[in-house]
C-alpha positions, 0 to 999 in steps of 0.5 A: 868057730871050729877048734881042734883037739888039744893033742892034735898039732897043726895040719901038715903042710903040702910039699912045696907049699908055703903059708896060708895068707888071708888078705882083706880088701884084696880086690885092687890097689895095695891089697892086690899087690900084697896078695901077688907078693905072697903068691910069688913067694909060694904062699897060698892066698885067700883074696878077700872082698866085700863088694868088688867081686869082679876086681877080686876075681881079677886079682885071684886070676893073676896070682902065681902058683896054685891053692889060692881062693876067693872069700867074700864077706862084710867085715862089719858083720862079726858073724860073717867075719868068723865064718870067712876066717873059717872058710879061708883056713879050711881052704888054705890048710890054715891061716898063718898070716893075716893082712888087715888091709881093707879100709874105707875113706869118707870125706867129711871135713868138719867145717862143711859137713852136716852133723848127720853126715858126720855121724855116718862117716865116723860110724862107717869108717870105724866099722870097717877100718877098726872093728872089722880089723879087730874082729878078724884079728881075734878070729884068726889069732884064736885059730893060730893059738889053737893050732900052734901056729907061729903066725903073723898079723900085719896091719896096713895103717897110714901116715895120716895117723900121725900127720893128720887127715883134716878132710878125712878125720875118721880115717886118720883116727881109725888108722891111729887106733889100728896102730895102737891095737897092733902094738897091744896084740904084739905084747899079748900074742908074743907068748904064743909065737905070733908077731904083730906089726903095722905099716904106715904108708903115705900117698900110694898110686892106687885106683882110689886116688887116681883122679886126685893124682891126675888133677891140679892137686897132683903136683902138690901131692907128689911134691910131699916126698923129696923123691918127687913121686908117690909110692907104688902099691908094690913098695907097700907090699914089700914092707908087708912081706918083710914084716910077715916073714919069720925073720921079722919076729923081733920087729913085732910091735913096730909101726913101719913108716913107708912114705918116702920121707914125706912125713918124719916122726920124732 
């Protein structure tokens, strides 16, 4: 990882330009909405994708403003993670905000899943949802520290971390771990002026779940919230935008429920 001399401060920000923001898994869904929200406020956004390059290019093309870029990389590869953070930082003039949105959700209910498939589901899910986020957070935070940036890290967790995910237990477990990881970083990075928080969405109307919402199961899903609907990606993006704002420093360490009162924690 490249570093800057100790006597050199953060690179000057271009007039009228906002912060440098790296959003993982920004090809579509919540990630696309998050990237668009930051771009609308004048930030420069690095749109990350692992495999959906066409969708990521569509996200990039739809962003307001200028200075945005596409960065590709497998988050399960620690070497590539370090390189993609460097690439994003160089293109954006630094990374001030990291949004850990990338995730996989593999169906593997214990009663009907073979042991081999069970192992594969857990390993794949943990590699992306947890270790991918852990590694990219490390790389981004170390750059923030070295460059003296009052950065922000926002994790996109899940209601499933609290409510349970019987058909996707690895997903629920890794999202719970992501919440806990964020709280640990909130304490660790506060002396460096870096705030860390998480959002815990409920069901969101994204491409990944469109078939479920259109099926016979859809009515039961929308009934989970007393509002009688599921969230739009832009509603999650709004919460991420707040937690990444300078005004939200005192919310560092929080896990913000964004689930339309579909699950209430005590």
